[in-house]
C-alpha positions as CSV (number, residue, x, y, z in Angstrom):
1,M,41.2,230.5,200.9
2,A,41.4,233.2,197.9
3,D,37.6,233.6,197.9
4,Q,37.7,234.4,201.8
5,L,40.4,237.0,201.4
6,R,38.4,238.4,198.7
7,S,35.4,238.4,200.9
8,K,37.1,239.9,203.9
9,I,38.5,242.9,201.7
10,I,35.1,243.5,200.0
11,Q,33.4,243.7,203.6
12,E,36.0,245.8,205.2
13,N,35.9,248.4,202.2
14,P,32.2,249.2,201.1
15,I,31.6,251.0,198.1
16,T,28.7,253.0,199.6
17,K,28.0,256.0,197.2
18,G,31.3,255.3,195.1
19,L,29.0,254.6,192.2
20,H,26.7,257.4,192.7
21,T,28.1,259.8,190.2
22,F,27.8,256.9,187.4
23,R,24.1,256.4,187.9
24,D,23.5,260.0,187.9
25,S,25.0,260.1,184.6
26,F,23.4,257.2,183.0
27,H,19.8,258.3,184.3
28,A,20.7,262.0,182.8
29,V,21.4,260.7,179.3
30,C,18.2,258.6,179.3
31,T,16.2,261.9,180.3
32,D,18.1,263.9,177.9
33,R,17.4,261.6,174.9
34,K,13.7,260.7,176.1
35,I,14.5,257.3,175.6
36,P,14.0,254.1,177.9
37,C,17.1,253.2,179.6
38,T,18.3,250.1,177.7
39,L,21.4,249.8,178.6
40,D,23.0,248.6,175.2
41,A,21.6,252.0,173.8
42,L,24.2,254.1,175.8
43,G,27.8,254.2,175.6
44,L,28.7,254.3,179.0
45,A,30.6,251.2,179.4
46,S,34.0,252.9,179.6
47,S,32.5,255.6,182.0
48,L,31.4,252.8,184.5
49,L,34.9,251.0,184.2
50,S,36.7,254.4,185.0
51,T,34.4,254.6,188.1
52,V,35.3,251.2,189.3
53,Q,38.9,251.8,188.9
54,L,38.7,254.5,191.1
55,L,37.2,252.5,194.0
56,P,39.5,252.1,196.6
57,V,38.9,248.4,197.1
58,A,39.8,247.8,193.5
59,R,43.5,248.3,194.4
60,L,43.4,245.9,197.0
61,L,41.4,242.8,195.3
62,P,43.8,240.5,193.6
63,S,43.9,240.3,190.1
64,N,42.0,237.5,188.4
65,T,45.4,236.2,187.0
66,G,47.1,235.9,190.5
67,S,49.4,238.9,189.3
68,G,48.6,242.4,190.5
69,T,45.6,243.7,191.4
70,L,42.1,244.0,190.1
71,R,42.6,247.2,188.9
72,S,45.2,246.3,186.3
73,N,42.3,243.8,185.0
74,L,40.0,246.6,184.8
75,S,42.2,248.9,182.9
76,K,42.7,246.2,180.1
77,L,39.2,245.8,180.1
78,N,38.5,249.4,179.6
79,S,40.8,249.7,176.8
80,A,39.1,246.8,174.7
81,V,35.6,248.1,175.4
82,N,36.2,250.5,172.2
83,S,37.2,247.9,169.9
84,D,34.9,246.5,167.0
85,D,34.8,243.0,168.2
86,F,34.1,243.5,172.0
87,E,30.9,242.0,173.0
88,F,28.6,244.2,174.8
89,D,26.8,241.0,176.5
90,R,30.1,240.5,178.3
91,I,29.8,243.9,180.2
92,K,25.9,243.8,180.6
93,P,25.5,242.2,183.8
94,L,28.2,244.3,185.4
95,L,26.2,247.4,184.1
96,E,22.9,245.8,185.5
97,A,24.7,245.1,188.9
98,A,25.8,248.7,189.0
99,L,22.7,250.5,188.4
100,A,21.1,248.2,191.0
101,D,22.1,249.1,194.5
102,H,20.2,246.8,196.2
103,H,22.2,243.4,195.4
104,G,25.0,244.4,197.6
105,D,28.7,244.4,196.9
106,E,29.5,240.9,196.9
107,L,27.5,240.2,194.0
108,F,28.9,243.5,192.2
109,W,32.4,242.5,192.4
110,D,31.3,238.9,191.4
111,R,30.2,240.8,188.2
112,V,33.4,242.6,188.0
113,Y,35.4,239.6,188.0
114,D,33.3,237.9,185.4
115,A,33.8,240.7,183.2
116,V,37.6,240.9,183.1
117,T,38.3,236.9,183.1
118,E,38.1,237.0,179.2
119,S,41.2,239.4,178.2
120,T,41.1,241.1,175.1
121,P,44.2,242.8,173.7
122,P,44.0,246.6,174.1
123,P,43.2,248.3,170.6
124,R,46.5,250.4,170.8
125,P,49.8,250.3,172.7
126,I,50.1,251.2,176.4
127,A,53.6,252.7,176.9
128,S,55.8,250.8,179.4
129,S,57.6,252.8,182.1
130,L,60.8,252.2,179.8
131,Q,59.1,254.2,177.0
132,Q,56.8,257.0,178.6
133,T,57.7,259.1,181.7
134,P,55.1,259.3,184.2
135,W,52.7,262.3,184.2
136,L,53.1,265.0,187.0
137,R,50.9,268.0,187.7
138,N,52.2,271.6,187.8
139,T,50.3,274.9,188.6
140,G,52.0,276.8,185.9
141,S,49.6,274.7,183.2
142,F,46.1,275.7,184.6
143,A,43.9,277.0,182.0
144,N,41.3,279.5,182.7
145,S,41.5,278.7,186.5
146,S,39.8,280.6,189.6
147,E,42.8,278.7,191.6
148,H,40.2,278.2,194.0
149,R,42.0,277.1,197.2
150,K,40.1,274.0,198.0
151,Y,41.4,272.7,194.7
152,I,45.0,274.4,194.3
153,N,46.2,273.2,197.7
154,N,46.8,269.4,196.8
155,V,48.2,270.5,193.4
156,V,50.7,272.8,194.9
157,K,51.7,270.1,197.4
158,E,52.4,267.7,194.6
159,E,54.5,270.5,192.5
160,L,56.6,270.8,195.8
161,G,57.1,267.1,196.2
162,P,59.4,266.1,199.0
163,M,60.7,269.2,201.0
164,Y,64.0,268.6,202.8
165,V,64.7,270.4,206.0
166,D,67.8,270.3,208.5
167,L,70.2,270.8,205.8
168,R,73.7,271.7,207.8
169,G,75.4,274.8,206.4
170,F,72.1,276.1,205.2
171,Y,72.9,279.5,206.9
172,N,76.4,280.0,205.8
173,T,75.8,279.1,202.2
174,Y,73.1,281.8,201.9
175,F,74.1,284.6,204.7
176,G,77.7,283.9,204.9
177,S,78.9,286.2,202.1
178,I,77.0,289.2,203.5
179,P,79.5,291.8,204.1
180,N,80.1,292.6,208.1
181,L,76.6,290.7,209.0
182,K,78.5,289.0,211.8
183,T,79.7,292.2,213.5
184,A,76.6,294.1,212.8
185,S,74.3,291.4,214.4
186,E,76.5,291.3,217.4
187,T,76.5,294.7,218.1
188,F,72.8,295.1,217.7
189,F,72.0,291.9,219.9
190,E,74.2,293.5,222.5
191,G,71.9,296.5,222.4
192,C,68.8,294.4,223.3
193,L,70.4,293.3,226.2
194,E,70.9,296.6,227.5
195,G,68.6,298.9,229.7
196,S,66.1,298.2,232.6
197,S,63.6,297.1,230.2
198,P,65.9,295.0,227.6
199,L,64.2,293.7,224.3
200,F,65.9,290.5,224.8
201,S,65.7,288.8,228.2
202,N,65.0,285.1,228.2
203,G,63.2,285.6,224.9
204,W,61.9,288.5,222.9
205,K,59.5,291.1,224.1
206,G,58.7,292.5,220.5
207,W,59.8,293.0,217.0
208,P,63.2,294.7,216.4
209,E,62.2,297.3,214.4
210,E,65.3,299.2,214.2
211,A,66.5,296.3,212.1
212,K,65.7,297.6,208.8
213,Q,67.1,299.4,205.6
214,D,66.2,302.6,204.1
215,D,64.7,300.8,201.0
216,R,63.1,297.5,202.8
217,R,60.8,297.3,205.6
218,P,59.4,294.3,207.5
219,L,55.7,293.8,206.6
220,A,53.5,292.6,209.8
221,K,50.1,291.0,209.7
222,P,49.0,293.0,206.7
223,N,45.0,293.4,207.0
224,E,44.4,293.4,203.0
225,P,45.2,290.5,200.4
226,I,48.2,290.9,198.6
227,A,47.7,292.4,195.2
228,G,48.8,290.4,192.1
229,S,47.4,286.9,192.8
230,V,44.6,285.1,191.0
231,G,42.9,284.2,194.4
232,K,42.8,286.4,197.3
233,R,46.2,285.7,199.3
234,K,47.2,287.3,202.5
235,I,50.9,287.0,204.1
236,D,51.5,286.7,207.4
237,V,55.0,288.6,207.9
238,G,57.6,289.4,205.4
239,F,60.1,292.1,204.2
240,V,58.8,294.3,201.3
241,D,60.6,296.4,198.7
242,D,58.8,299.4,200.0
243,P,60.2,301.9,202.5
244,S,56.2,303.4,203.5
245,A,55.0,300.2,204.1
246,G,52.9,299.4,207.1
247,K,50.4,297.4,208.7
248,D,47.6,298.7,206.7
249,S,49.5,299.2,203.2
250,R,48.3,297.8,199.9
251,C,51.2,295.7,198.7
252,H,51.9,293.9,195.6
253,W,53.5,290.7,195.2
254,S,56.0,292.3,193.0
255,Q,57.3,294.0,196.0
256,I,57.5,291.1,198.4
257,L,61.1,290.2,198.9
258,V,61.1,287.6,201.8
259,P,57.9,285.8,203.0
260,G,57.2,284.6,206.2
261,E,54.7,282.3,207.7
262,L,53.5,282.3,211.4
263,K,52.1,279.8,213.6
264,S,51.1,279.6,217.1
265,N,51.5,276.2,217.7
266,P,55.5,274.8,217.7
267,S,54.2,271.5,216.2
268,A,53.4,272.9,213.1
269,D,56.9,273.2,212.1
270,R,57.0,269.3,212.1
271,L,53.8,269.3,209.9
272,S,53.3,270.1,206.3
273,E,50.6,273.1,207.0
274,A,53.3,275.9,207.7
275,R,55.4,274.6,204.7
276,L,52.8,274.5,202.1
277,D,51.6,277.8,203.3
278,L,54.8,279.2,202.6
279,G,55.1,277.5,199.5
280,R,52.1,279.2,198.2
281,Y,53.4,282.6,198.9
282,A,56.6,281.7,197.1
283,R,54.7,280.7,194.1
284,E,53.0,284.2,194.1
285,V,56.2,286.0,194.4
286,L,57.8,283.9,191.6
287,A,54.9,284.8,189.2
288,A,54.6,288.3,189.9
289,Q,58.7,288.8,189.6
290,D,59.5,288.1,186.2
291,T,63.5,288.1,187.0
292,R,63.4,285.9,190.4
293,R,65.1,282.5,190.0
294,F,64.5,281.5,193.7
295,V,62.8,283.0,196.8
296,L,64.0,283.0,200.3
297,G,61.7,282.8,203.0
298,F,61.0,281.7,206.7
299,T,58.5,279.8,209.0
300,L,58.1,280.8,212.6
301,C,56.1,278.2,214.8
302,E,55.7,279.8,218.0
303,S,59.3,280.6,218.7
304,L,60.8,277.8,216.4
305,M,62.5,279.2,213.3
306,R,63.6,277.7,210.0
307,I,64.7,279.4,206.7
308,W,63.6,278.2,203.4
309,V,64.5,278.4,199.8
310,F,62.0,277.7,197.0
311,D,63.4,277.0,193.5
312,R,62.5,275.2,190.4
313,L,63.0,272.0,192.3
314,G,60.9,272.5,195.1
315,G,61.8,273.6,198.8
316,I,64.6,273.1,201.2
317,A,65.4,274.4,204.7
318,S,67.7,275.2,207.5
319,E,67.9,273.3,210.7
320,Q,65.3,274.7,213.3
321,F,66.4,277.1,216.0
322,D,64.5,278.7,218.9
323,I,64.7,282.6,218.5
324,N,64.1,283.0,222.5
325,K,67.0,280.7,223.1
326,D,69.4,281.7,220.3
327,G,68.5,285.6,220.0
328,L,71.6,286.3,218.0
329,Q,70.9,283.9,215.4
330,F,67.3,285.6,215.0
331,V,69.1,289.1,214.7
332,S,71.5,287.8,212.1
333,T,68.9,286.1,210.2
334,I,66.6,289.3,209.9
335,L,69.3,291.5,209.4
336,G,70.8,289.2,206.5
337,F,67.2,289.3,204.8
338,L,67.6,293.2,205.0
339,W,71.0,293.5,203.8
340,M,71.1,291.0,201.2
341,S,72.0,292.1,197.5
342,E,69.4,291.4,194.8
343,D,71.6,288.4,193.5
344,E,71.5,286.9,197.0
345,L,67.8,287.3,197.2
346,G,67.2,285.4,193.9
347,F,67.2,288.1,191.1
348,D,68.7,287.2,187.7
349,P,71.8,289.2,187.3
350,T,71.9,288.4,183.4
351,I,69.0,290.9,183.1
352,I,70.5,294.3,183.7
353,T,68.5,297.5,184.2
354,A,70.0,300.7,182.9
355,E,68.7,304.0,181.7
356,G,65.0,303.0,182.4
357,Q,65.3,299.8,179.9
358,R,66.1,296.1,180.9
359,F,68.6,294.1,178.4
360,I,70.3,290.9,178.1
361,E,73.5,290.5,176.1
362,I,74.2,287.3,173.8
363,K,77.2,286.2,171.8
364,R,76.4,284.8,168.5
365,E,78.2,284.5,165.4
366,G,81.3,285.8,167.3
367,T,79.5,289.1,168.4
368,T,77.8,290.4,171.2
369,E,74.3,291.8,170.7
370,R,72.1,293.4,173.1
371,L,68.5,292.7,173.2
372,I,66.3,295.0,174.7
373,L,63.4,293.9,176.7
374,D,60.2,295.7,175.7
375,G,57.7,293.7,177.9
376,L,56.5,290.7,179.6
377,M,54.5,288.3,177.6
378,N,54.1,285.5,179.7
379,R,55.1,284.0,183.2
380,A,54.2,280.6,184.5
381,R,52.5,280.7,188.0
382,C,54.5,277.9,189.7
383,V,57.4,277.1,192.1
384,A,58.9,273.8,190.8
385,G,58.9,273.1,187.2
386,R,60.1,274.5,184.1
387,A,58.7,277.9,184.9
388,T,58.8,279.5,181.4
389,T,58.8,283.3,181.1
390,C,58.6,285.2,177.7
391,W,59.6,288.7,176.8
392,K,59.0,290.6,173.9
393,A,62.4,292.1,172.7
394,H,64.3,294.0,169.8
395,R,67.8,294.4,168.9
396,E,69.3,297.8,170.1
397,E,70.6,298.9,166.9
398,V,67.4,297.6,165.2
399,P,64.3,298.4,166.8
400,G,62.2,297.1,164.0
401,A,63.5,294.0,164.3
402,L,61.3,292.0,166.9
403,F,62.3,288.6,168.9
404,V,60.9,286.6,171.8
405,V,63.1,285.9,174.6
406,K,62.1,282.4,176.5
407,D,63.6,281.5,179.8
408,S,63.0,278.0,181.3
409,W,64.3,275.4,183.6
410,Q,64.9,272.0,182.1
411,Y,65.9,268.6,183.4
412,Q,69.5,268.2,182.3
413,E,68.5,264.6,180.9
414,R,66.5,266.4,178.0
415,D,67.4,267.4,174.8
416,E,67.8,271.5,174.0
417,E,64.6,272.9,172.7
418,G,67.1,275.3,170.9
419,E,68.5,272.4,169.0
420,L,65.0,270.9,168.2
421,L,63.8,274.3,167.1
422,R,67.1,275.0,165.1
423,E,66.8,271.7,163.2
424,A,63.1,272.1,162.2
425,T,63.9,275.9,161.4
426,A,66.7,274.4,159.0
427,K,64.5,271.6,157.5
428,G,62.0,274.0,156.5
429,A,59.1,273.2,158.9
430,V,56.2,275.7,158.0
431,H,53.8,277.3,160.6
432,M,56.6,276.8,163.3
433,A,58.2,279.7,165.2
434,R,61.8,280.4,163.8
435,Y,65.1,280.0,165.6
436,Y,67.3,282.6,166.2
437,H,69.8,282.0,169.2
438,H,69.8,279.6,172.3
439,E,72.3,279.1,175.2
440,T,72.5,278.1,178.6
441,V,72.3,280.9,181.4
442,Q,75.5,281.9,183.3
443,V,75.4,283.1,186.5
444,Q,78.7,283.8,188.5
445,N,80.5,282.4,185.3
446,T,78.9,279.2,185.9
447,D,76.1,277.2,184.1
448,D,72.8,278.3,186.1
449,D,71.6,275.1,187.5
450,V,69.4,274.4,190.9
451,L,71.6,271.9,192.5
452,N,75.0,273.8,191.8
453,N,74.2,277.4,191.5
454,V,70.9,278.2,193.4
455,R,71.7,275.6,196.0
456,K,75.5,275.8,196.0
457,G,75.9,272.5,196.4
458,L,73.9,271.7,199.5
459,D,73.5,268.1,199.9
460,I,69.8,267.2,200.3
461,T,71.2,263.5,201.2
462,K,72.3,264.7,204.7
463,A,68.9,266.2,205.3
464,T,66.8,264.3,207.9
465,S,63.6,263.9,205.8
466,Y,65.7,262.5,203.0
467,R,65.6,259.0,203.7
468,Q,61.8,258.8,204.1
469,N,61.3,260.7,200.6
470,R,64.3,258.9,198.8
471,S,61.9,256.3,197.4
472,R,60.2,259.4,195.7
473,L,63.5,260.1,193.4
474,S,63.1,256.9,191.4
475,P,62.4,257.2,187.7
476,S,59.4,255.4,188.0
477,T,57.8,257.6,190.8
478,S,57.4,261.3,190.7
479,T,59.3,264.0,192.5
480,A,59.2,268.0,192.8
481,G,57.4,269.8,190.2
482,L,58.8,267.6,187.5
483,S,58.5,268.3,183.6
484,H,57.7,266.2,180.5
485,V,59.2,263.3,178.4
486,S,62.5,263.0,176.2
487,R,63.5,263.6,172.9
488,S,66.4,262.8,170.7
489,S,68.0,265.5,168.9
490,S,70.3,266.0,166.0
491,S,72.3,269.2,165.8
492,I,72.1,270.9,162.4
493,A,73.1,274.2,161.9
494,G,70.1,276.3,160.6
495,A,70.2,279.1,158.0
496,K,67.9,282.3,158.7
497,R,64.8,282.0,156.5
498,S,62.3,284.6,156.1
499,S,58.8,284.7,157.6
500,H,57.2,284.5,154.0
501,E,59.6,281.1,153.1
502,T,58.7,279.6,156.5
503,G,55.2,280.5,157.0
504,A,56.4,281.0,160.7
505,F,56.4,283.7,163.2
506,L,56.5,283.7,167.1
507,P,55.2,284.2,170.5
508,P,54.8,283.6,174.2
509,S,55.3,280.1,175.4
510,K,54.9,278.6,178.7
511,R,57.5,275.7,178.9
512,P,61.2,275.1,179.1
513,C,64.1,274.2,177.2
514,S,66.9,271.5,178.2
515,T,70.2,270.8,178.1
516,S,72.1,268.2,176.3
517,P,71.2,264.7,177.2
518,T,73.6,263.5,180.2
519,K,71.6,260.7,180.9
520,A,71.6,260.5,184.8
521,G,71.7,257.1,186.7
522,N,68.8,255.7,188.6
523,N,70.1,257.3,191.8
524,A,71.1,260.6,190.4
525,L,69.3,263.7,192.0
526,P,67.2,265.5,189.9
527,N,68.6,269.1,188.5
528,R,67.0,271.6,186.6
529,V,69.2,274.1,184.2
530,H,68.3,277.3,183.5
531,R,67.9,277.7,179.3
532,R,67.3,280.6,177.3
533,V,65.9,280.4,173.5
534,I,65.3,283.5,171.4
535,V,63.0,283.5,168.5
536,S,62.9,286.0,165.5
537,D,58.9,286.6,165.4
538,W,56.3,286.9,167.7
539,G,52.6,286.8,167.7
540,I,49.5,286.3,170.3
541,P,47.7,283.3,171.8
542,I,45.0,282.0,169.4
543,Y,42.3,282.6,172.0
544,K,43.0,286.4,171.5
545,A,42.3,286.2,167.5
546,A,40.4,289.2,166.4
547,S,37.6,287.1,164.9
548,R,35.7,283.9,164.7
549,D,37.2,282.8,161.3
550,E,40.4,284.3,162.0
551,L,40.6,281.8,165.1
552,L,39.5,278.8,162.7
553,A,42.2,280.0,159.8
554,A,44.7,280.1,162.4
555,L,43.8,276.8,163.8
556,A,44.2,275.2,160.5
557,D,47.5,276.5,160.1
558,C,48.7,275.2,163.3
559,I,47.4,271.9,162.3
560,E,49.4,272.1,159.0
561,G,52.3,272.9,161.0
562,H,51.8,270.1,163.5
563,K,52.2,267.8,160.0
564,S,54.9,269.8,158.4
565,L,57.1,269.5,161.9
566,R,56.7,265.5,161.9
567,Q,57.2,265.3,157.9
568,K,60.3,267.5,157.7
569,A,61.8,267.5,161.0
570,G,60.7,264.0,162.2
571,L,59.4,265.7,165.7
572,L,56.2,265.1,167.5
573,H,55.0,268.2,169.4
574,R,52.9,266.7,172.3
575,D,52.0,269.8,174.0
576,I,49.2,271.3,172.0
577,S,47.5,273.9,174.5
578,I,45.8,277.3,174.2
579,G,49.3,278.8,175.0
580,N,51.1,277.0,172.3
581,L,49.1,278.0,169.3
582,M,49.8,281.7,168.2
583,V,48.4,284.2,165.5
584,S,50.9,286.3,163.8
585,K,50.8,290.2,162.8
586,D,49.6,288.8,159.4
587,N,46.9,286.6,161.1
588,G,48.7,283.3,160.1
589,G,48.7,280.7,162.6
590,F,52.0,279.0,164.0
591,L,53.1,276.5,166.6
592,I,55.5,277.5,169.6
593,D,57.4,275.4,172.3
594,L,59.2,272.2,171.3
595,D,59.8,271.5,175.3
596,L,58.2,268.3,175.0
597,A,58.7,267.3,171.5
598,V,60.4,264.1,170.8
599,K,61.7,262.4,167.8
600,E,58.4,260.4,166.6
601,Q,60.3,257.2,166.1
602,R,62.3,257.2,169.5
603,V,62.6,253.9,171.6
604,G,63.0,255.0,175.1
605,A,62.4,257.6,177.7
606,S,64.9,260.5,178.5
607,G,65.7,259.6,182.5
608,A,63.8,262.6,183.4
609,K,61.9,262.1,186.7
610,G,58.8,263.0,185.2
611,K,56.5,265.3,183.1
612,T,53.6,267.6,183.2
613,G,51.0,268.9,180.7
614,T,47.7,270.8,180.3
615,W,45.1,268.5,181.4
616,A,42.4,270.2,179.9
617,F,43.4,269.6,176.4
618,M,45.1,266.0,176.9
619,A,43.6,263.3,174.5
620,V,41.4,260.4,176.0
621,G,44.1,258.1,175.3
622,A,47.0,259.8,176.4
623,L,45.1,260.3,180.0
624,Q,44.5,256.7,179.9
625,G,48.5,256.0,179.5
626,E,48.5,255.2,175.7
627,Q,51.9,255.8,174.1
628,H,51.8,259.3,172.5
629,S,50.7,259.4,169.0
630,F,50.1,262.1,166.4
631,M,46.5,261.3,166.7
632,H,46.5,262.3,170.5
633,D,47.9,265.7,169.0
634,L,45.1,266.3,166.5
635,E,42.7,265.4,169.3
636,S,44.1,267.9,171.7
637,F,43.5,270.8,168.8
638,F,39.7,269.7,169.1
639,W,39.9,270.1,172.6
640,V,41.7,273.9,172.4
641,L,38.9,274.8,170.2
642,F,36.3,273.3,172.6
643,W,37.8,274.9,175.7
644,I,38.0,278.3,174.1
645,C,34.2,278.3,172.9
646,I,33.3,277.5,176.6
647,H,35.6,280.0,178.1
648,F,36.1,283.1,175.8
649,H,33.3,285.8,175.2
650,G,35.7,287.2,172.4
651,P,39.3,288.3,172.0
652,K,39.4,290.0,175.2
653,T,37.3,288.4,178.0
654,D,37.2,285.2,179.4
655,R,35.6,283.1,182.4
656,V,35.8,280.7,184.9
657,V,33.3,277.7,184.4
658,P,33.1,275.6,187.4
659,R,32.4,272.4,185.9
660,F,35.5,272.6,183.7
661,D,37.6,274.2,186.2
662,K,38.1,270.9,187.8
663,W,39.8,269.4,184.7
664,N,42.7,271.3,185.8
665,Y,43.1,269.7,189.2
666,V,43.7,266.1,188.3
667,D,46.0,264.5,190.8
668,T,46.7,260.9,190.2
669,D,46.5,258.3,187.5
670,E,42.9,257.4,188.6
671,R,41.5,260.8,188.3
672,A,43.3,261.1,184.7
673,E,41.0,258.1,184.0
674,E,38.0,259.7,185.4
675,L,39.0,262.8,183.4
676,A,39.2,260.4,180.3
677,G,35.6,259.3,181.2
678,L,34.2,262.6,181.6
679,K,35.4,263.7,178.1
680,L,34.0,260.4,176.6
681,I,30.9,261.1,178.1
682,I,30.6,264.5,176.4
683,V,31.8,263.2,172.8
684,S,30.3,259.8,172.5
685,K,26.8,260.6,171.8
686,E,25.8,263.2,169.5
687,E,22.6,264.5,172.1
688,M,24.9,264.7,174.9
689,F,27.4,267.0,172.8
690,I,24.8,269.2,171.6
691,K,23.2,269.4,175.0
692,T,26.9,270.5,176.5
693,T,27.5,273.1,173.4
694,T,24.3,274.7,174.0
695,K,24.6,274.9,177.8
696,Y,28.3,276.0,177.8
697,F,29.5,277.5,174.8
698,T,29.5,281.6,175.1
699,Q,27.1,283.7,173.1
700,Y,30.1,285.0,170.8
701,Y,31.0,280.9,170.1
702,Q,27.6,279.6,169.6
703,P,28.1,279.9,166.1
704,L,30.6,277.4,166.1
705,A,28.8,275.0,167.8
706,P,27.8,272.8,164.3
707,L,31.4,273.1,163.2
708,M,32.5,271.5,166.4
709,N,29.9,268.7,166.1
710,S,31.5,268.1,162.5
711,L,35.1,268.0,164.3
712,R,33.5,265.6,166.9
713,K,32.6,263.2,164.3
714,V,35.8,263.0,162.4
715,V,38.3,263.0,165.5
716,F,36.0,260.4,167.5
717,P,34.8,258.1,164.5
718,G,31.8,256.3,165.2
719,D,31.5,258.2,168.6
720,K,34.7,256.4,169.9
721,P,38.3,257.3,170.3
722,W,40.4,256.4,167.4
723,K,41.4,252.9,167.0
724,H,44.1,253.2,164.0
725,E,46.4,256.0,163.3
726,D,45.0,257.7,160.1
727,E,47.0,260.6,158.3
728,R,44.0,261.3,156.4
729,L,42.7,263.2,159.9
730,Y,45.0,266.2,159.2
731,S,43.1,267.0,155.9
732,R,39.9,266.2,157.4
733,M,40.3,268.6,160.4
734,G,41.8,271.3,157.9
735,E,38.9,271.3,155.4
736,I,36.0,271.7,158.1
737,L,37.8,274.6,159.9
738,R,38.3,276.3,156.4
739,E,34.6,275.4,155.4
740,G,33.8,276.9,158.4
741,Q,35.8,280.0,157.9
742,E,33.9,280.5,154.6
743,D,30.6,279.9,156.1
744,L,31.3,282.7,158.8
745,K,32.6,285.3,156.1
């Protein structure tokens, strides 16, 4: 009976072209190496198993153990392939079947079952759901991306997660405090009913042009893309902070106050298309306006209107209403958008503008200090997520004392980054950004969070779409734009130390901090808290290093900083990326951003709903679900330098490379494993690696190709991912980088 079921599943789910990519890779390797295509000469077993795991039928076929699916068996086999005692003969019949497309699906899947029958324990621990929070994507962590629409749509959709509509009380929550709005709307609407050709008579005849203020203007159907986005984006309709704006005006996303999306089909209100388009507009607005906490917008599908709010948890919407049946509601909504204060539109009131300067005020050691914001350093391009923003700043009375102010939105289950940073500084971790101050941002004399402050207590459990989305809120699955793993922290008062003493400086980052760990129950709604961390030095991202030897020296410093952070503070960084490695004004390297750092000896996860990361720099094992080790971080340093050599022509010019741009858009666990396979193909054979560096390294970084190959040999011993943790990898990588630096000189 079981065999009949298996046969039926195979017949109904043919492989078709599912193995073509693997076959092409196999023959490409043979051609490059100019050798006969003998299977045992090629290290492509892991690539094949990753490919087979991605086939839809693998998730339908039963496990050979009687519990779970065949895909779980393949995952274990894939982990075993790189162990020293793995016997190649076990996988050879499967490889032969994969390359011979004339044998048919039945024989192929028989060979798969044969290969997984003997189970070999994986060489390294795979984190359980209790130990590790599930990975999620977030658009704020793209590296050198074109943000091509065909790629980014799915990522934005996943980032926004379940969007909740038909929230009762939505209008009163966001419009109810606008002075005189009700009276003014009624007066204006009465005027629309008067005259021989009224504006409103069984529906609207045109847009009510008189409903505007001096400093704002409706912007309908602009013909040109809005400036300020990575990809070309137009907006259907909206309100712009420009009294002279018209149909043909060239506007910037920094001027858009309220975006709108128009659809001619009323059924679009029930589908995701209009909502996703509006979400993309909100993402551009949030990216271009560095003090924006949330964005109000609207969809108008024929005559069916909804009001939306996009914040760091995703999107929520009002009940639907028909503007041709409820003209007064429409007038009140449009007039409300025009009359809202900046606070009501979502701007941060704690960032104050006066006399041509922007500043914040903090309470530190019993006194109030004013920090002048000198300029924006970094703003994450995302809607939901940590949404890290960094400004360069100085103390009002001490212009020469430079700081970095970092704002982000952290899950309340996570330990505070400020506490971890203070602890690392107090314990003398070198080549790390130095702590100065941290706090929870206060808006309206209340801790600024999403559920209670931004959404003002609106209950999404009352939304009509909540029930079908409820399952997505469990800790074992993903939800809107969620963040990273947990950490344990201890609160240690940090004494200030000089740059010379700590070897640390500071930077722009792109991550968030977090609040005290109040562990939520499994059914608790996710929430994000607005945190502010201030560090007492700054630098530039490592890819802007002035020279190649300076880049290598800074990278070696950062590796030493990672080791110091572990040894002195017991913290594992876990987010090594091009935005978190910095170069100081003295050309030293240092690490920033402890948003994802954890106590290395922790035994459980924080309870936060998910985590994100920069896929391009993740270690192969991390992509395959292994529990995070310092070895994964050291591999990430390798991928950072690899990425820089491909995407930068020096300190000032970068480029997008389509082959690697796809690394930004991993969308599922299966695709993460596929990305792991792609990385393994690059590094598992010296000939393939040299071909890749020759073809893709920019002319500026071609001299680093031999050094990268030397790093590859120590990071991937025996052309395979590491099998055992080895503290000596720190010194080996450092020696290669410093020798390379001397060679360049």
